[in-house]
Every structure is written in structure tokens, then in C-alpha cells.
C-alpha positions in Angstrom: 35.6 1.2 124.5 37.2 2.3 127.8 36.4 0.5 131.0 33.9 1.9 133.5 35.2 4.9 135.5 37.5 6.3 132.8 36.9 10.0 132.2 37.4 12.9 129.8 38.1 16.5 131.0 36.7 19.2 128.8 37.8 22.9 129.1 35.3 24.2 126.6 33.2 27.4 127.0 30.7 26.7 124.2 27.9 24.7 125.9 26.6 23.3 122.6 30.0 21.9 121.5 30.6 20.7 125.1 27.4 18.8 125.1 27.9 17.2 121.7 31.4 16.1 122.5 30.3 14.8 125.9 27.5 12.8 124.5 29.7 11.4 121.7 32.5 10.4 124.0 30.0 8.6 126.4 28.1 6.7 123.7 31.1 5.9 121.5 33.9 5.3 124.1 32.0 5.0 127.4 33.9 8.0 128.7 32.4 10.0 131.5 32.9 13.7 130.9 33.7 16.5 133.4 34.1 20.2 132.7 36.4 22.9 134.0 36.6 26.6 133.1 40.4 27.3 133.3 43.9 25.9 132.9 44.6 25.8 136.6 41.5 23.8 137.2 42.7 21.3 134.5 46.0 20.8 136.3 44.4 20.5 139.7 41.8 18.1 138.5 44.1 15.6 136.9 46.8 15.9 139.6 47.1 12.5 141.2 44.1 11.1 139.3 45.0 8.5 136.7 41.4 7.9 135.5 41.5 10.7 132.9 42.0 9.2 129.4 41.5 12.5 127.5 41.8 16.2 128.0 40.5 18.7 125.5 41.8 22.3 125.8 40.1 25.3 124.1 43.2 27.4 123.3 40.9 30.2 122.1 39.9 30.6 125.8 43.3 30.0 127.5 45.6 31.4 124.8 47.7 29.2 122.6 50.9 29.6 124.6 49.2 28.8 127.9 47.4 25.8 126.5 50.6 24.5 124.9 52.5 24.7 128.2 49.7 22.9 129.9 49.8 20.2 127.3 53.5 19.7 127.8 53.1 19.6 131.6 50.4 16.9 131.3 52.4 14.8 128.9 55.5 15.0 130.9 53.6 13.9 134.0 51.7 11.1 132.3 52.4 10.0 128.7 49.2 7.9 128.7 46.9 10.8 129.0 45.8 12.1 125.6 45.7 15.9 125.3 44.1 17.7 122.4 43.3 21.2 121.4 39.7 21.9 120.6 40.6 23.5 117.2 42.4 20.3 116.3 39.4 18.2 117.2 37.1 20.4 115.1 39.5 20.2 112.1 39.7 16.5 112.0 36.0 15.7 112.6 32.8 16.6 111.0 29.1 15.7 111.5 29.2 13.1 108.6 32.3 11.2 109.5 32.2 10.7 113.2 34.6 7.7 112.9 37.4 10.2 112.5 37.3 10.7 116.3 39.2 7.4 116.4 42.2 9.5 115.4 42.2 11.5 118.7 44.8 9.5 120.6 47.1 9.2 117.6 46.9 12.9 116.7 47.5 14.1 120.2 50.6 12.0 120.7 51.9 12.8 117.2 51.5 16.6 117.7 53.3 16.3 121.1 56.2 14.4 119.6 56.5 16.9 116.7 56.6 19.8 119.3 59.3 18.0 121.2 61.3 17.3 118.0 61.0 21.0 116.9 62.2 22.2 120.3 65.2 19.9 120.2 66.1 21.0 116.6 65.9 24.7 117.8 68.2 23.9 120.7 70.7 22.2 118.5 70.7 25.1 116.0 71.2 27.6 118.8 74.0 25.6 120.3 75.9 24.5 117.2 75.8 27.5 114.8 78.0 29.8 116.9 80.6 27.0 117.5 80.8 26.2 113.8 81.3 29.9 112.9 84.4 30.2 115.2 87.6 30.8 113.3 90.1 30.2 116.1 90.4 27.6 119.0 90.3 30.5 121.5 86.8 31.4 120.2 85.5 27.9 120.5 86.0 27.3 124.2 83.9 30.2 125.7 81.2 29.7 123.1 80.8 26.0 124.0 80.6 26.7 127.7 78.2 29.6 127.4 75.9 27.7 125.0 75.9 24.6 127.1 75.0 26.4 130.3 72.3 28.6 128.8 70.6 25.8 126.8 69.9 23.7 129.9 69.8 26.4 132.6 72.9 25.1 134.3 74.8 27.2 136.9 78.1 26.7 135.0 80.0 24.9 132.3 83.6 23.9 131.5 85.7 22.8 128.7 89.1 21.1 128.8 91.7 19.8 126.2 93.9 16.7 126.8 97.6 16.6 126.3 97.9 13.7 123.9 101.6 13.3 123.8 101.7 10.7 126.5 100.1 7.2 126.5 98.2 6.9 128.7 97.1 10.5 128.9 98.0 12.0 132.2 97.5 15.7 131.8 94.9 18.1 130.6 94.4 21.9 130.2 91.3 23.7 131.5 90.5 26.1 128.6 87.0 27.3 129.3 84.8 28.0 132.4 81.5 29.7 132.4 80.6 32.1 134.0 84.3 32.7 135.0 85.2 33.5 131.4 88.2 35.6 132.4 89.8 32.7 134.4 93.4 31.9 133.2 94.0 28.5 131.7 95.8 25.9 133.9 97.1 22.4 133.6 95.7 19.5 135.7 96.7 15.9 136.2 94.4 13.0 135.4 94.4 10.2 138.0 95.2 6.6 136.9 91.7 5.5 137.9 88.2 6.9 138.6 85.6 8.8 136.7 88.0 10.9 134.5 90.0 7.9 133.6 86.9 6.0 132.4 85.7 9.1 130.6 88.8 9.4 128.4 89.4 5.7 128.1 85.9 4.4 127.3 84.2 7.7 126.3 81.6 7.3 129.1 79.8 10.4 130.2 80.2 11.2 133.9 76.7 11.9 135.2 76.4 12.4 139.0 73.0 13.8 140.0 74.0 14.3 143.7 77.7 14.6 144.6 76.9 14.2 148.3 76.6 10.5 147.5 80.2 10.4 146.0 82.2 12.6 148.4 85.5 11.4 146.9 84.8 12.7 143.5 83.4 15.9 144.9 86.7 16.5 146.7 88.6 15.8 143.5 86.6 18.4 141.6 87.3 20.9 144.4 91.0 20.2 144.6 91.8 19.9 140.9 89.5 22.6 139.5 88.3 24.6 142.5 84.9 23.6 141.3 82.3 23.6 144.0 79.1 21.9 142.8 76.3 19.6 143.8 75.6 17.8 140.5 77.6 17.4 137.3 77.5 16.0 133.8 80.8 15.6 131.9 81.0 14.4 128.3 84.0 13.4 126.1 85.0 15.3 123.1 86.0 12.5 120.7 87.0 12.2 117.1 88.4 9.4 115.0 88.3 7.0 118.0 90.3 9.4 120.2 89.2 11.5 123.2 90.7 15.0 122.8 89.0 16.6 125.8 85.7 17.0 127.6 82.9 19.5 128.2 80.6 19.6 131.2 77.9 21.5 133.1 77.0 21.6 136.7 74.7 22.9 139.4 76.3 24.5 142.5 73.7 24.0 145.2 71.0 21.6 144.1 71.0 18.0 142.9 69.8 17.5 139.3 69.2 14.6 137.0 70.1 15.4 133.4 67.6 13.5 131.3 68.4 11.4 128.2 67.5 14.2 125.8 69.8 16.7 127.6 72.7 14.2 127.6 72.2 13.3 123.9 72.1 17.0 122.8 75.1 17.8 125.0 77.1 14.9 123.5 76.3 16.2 120.1 77.7 19.6 121.0 80.9 17.9 122.4 81.3 16.0 119.1 80.8 19.2 117.1 83.3 21.1 119.2 85.9 18.3 118.7 85.4 18.4 114.9 85.6 22.2 114.8 88.8 22.2 116.9 90.5 19.6 114.8 89.4 21.4 111.6 90.8 24.7 112.8 94.1 23.0 113.7 94.5 21.4 110.3 93.6 24.5 108.5 96.2 26.5 110.5 99.1 24.1 110.7 98.6 21.6 107.8 96.6 23.7 105.5 94.2 20.9 104.8 90.4 21.6 104.9 88.3 18.9 106.5 84.9 20.6 106.4 83.3 17.2 105.5 84.4 15.9 108.8 82.3 18.5 110.6 79.3 17.6 108.5 79.7 13.9 109.2 79.8 14.5 113.0 76.9 16.8 113.1 74.8 14.8 110.7 
């Protein structure tokens, strides 16, 4: 039973169902119930109020897409608030087995996690499939840049290969830049210290939400790559314990924190790009197929 003062917010039009659910939640869980008529009222009501333990949304009234977006907004704001569709509630409960209402918190969180997982799988599919279908290295670079920028609504994306003949690596080649896809490739030098050196030596992503706080690296990006940006995420392309290049995305004018999911999905794309590039090289020059390598990296 919840402590006094905890509440449930019901967006339910049917007065009979609303009363039955309200009475049950009060007598079973000591939850006070409040009612609203629309999605905007739901968001306004719980904004800044942490006393709501449960929100029930009638998607038949709001529309499934609108109710789903509201569910996501609430869960992103406060993972402790349980959000449930009315149809789900009616499916998992009946008048004879009221104890099934104990499943409410579990079901709401489970459905939310499933939605998030499905969304991530779709992003991975959209990002990886075109890269794996590329038949030449020249096709890989613009595809990787475009897919990376579009998947996460970044202003731009880049892709670079390293010249691996020297130890330590001192040079690279910028091979892809979105949206400047017609830009000619050019060689750049890699300094002996700093973010890029740590990237290729230790495979550490470079994540700088606000370059105003690191003016030295901002100048380096402008001088070496003519890249004017406010925030940036750069990830290593690595395979068999070797960094062969990097991909990255950036925002021009605004600071941005790339969350852990975005970083993980982007790193997966970097690993896939590395495997595809090496596979194409071997098929072309050594005539050895290494399709299983791609499968292992992606899996």
C-alpha cells in the first residue's frame, strides 16, 4: 500500500469504469485518484509533481500514437511513474480476479522497455543494412555518414581512415563528410597527444557536449578539418585489436549530450563499417571471403 498523499491520474471518459478503478485503487492501494480529459492536461498535471504513482491513459480517446508519445515523455522524465493504457488494464484484469491488478507496475515498465528495444532494433536495421550491402569502399563512407546523421538528427557526420603504415599512426584521410558529400578527400596529421591520440590508441570515444568548454580541441577541429561545431561525438572503427579509422557526428550551433544508447548504437555502426571495409579489401586484393567476420561484429 502506498503512503498517504500518493495519487493516480486517470484519463478515462467512461464514468463507470473511472469510478470502479478509482474506488479499487483507493481501497486496495490507498491511492487518491484525480481525473483529466486530455493528453495536455496529463502532462501539465504531473509536471513537477512527484506524487503521482500511476497514470492510466485511454488511447481510444487520445489516439494510440498520441498516447504512446505521452507514455514515452512521462517515462523519460520519471522512470518511477507507472504509465498504463486503459486497454491493457482491461485485458489483464477481470471482476473475479482483482489480484491481477498487482501486475500493473510490472506490465507498464515491461511494455515500455519492449517499446524502447523495438525502436533500437529498427534504428540498427536502418543503419546497418545499407552499409552491409555496399560493394566498394567508396560506397561505404557516404552511407555511414548519412545514416549516422539521420538516425540521431545530427547536423553533420564524418568518416576517416588511418594510414596504418607507420607506428605510431601519424596520418589519416578524411573520406566522408555529410552533408558535404562532394567534398574531396584530404590527408590530415594526427598529433602526438590529445583526444585523437587517445581515440586511436585506447579506442576511447571522444564525446564533448559543449566545445566552448574545450577551446583548444575546437580550434583543432577547425584548423585540421574546417569543421565548425559546438558539440561532437567521435567513435573508433576497430577490428582485430586495431583502430583503422573513426566516424563521428556533430551539432553546429547548440551543445548536445549524446546519451548512452546513442553512443552504443553509433559504436555498433563503427564496428560494422570497419568489418565491411576490411571484408571488401580482402575480397578485392586477397580474394578471401570473411563474411563471418561481419556476422561476429554485428552479432
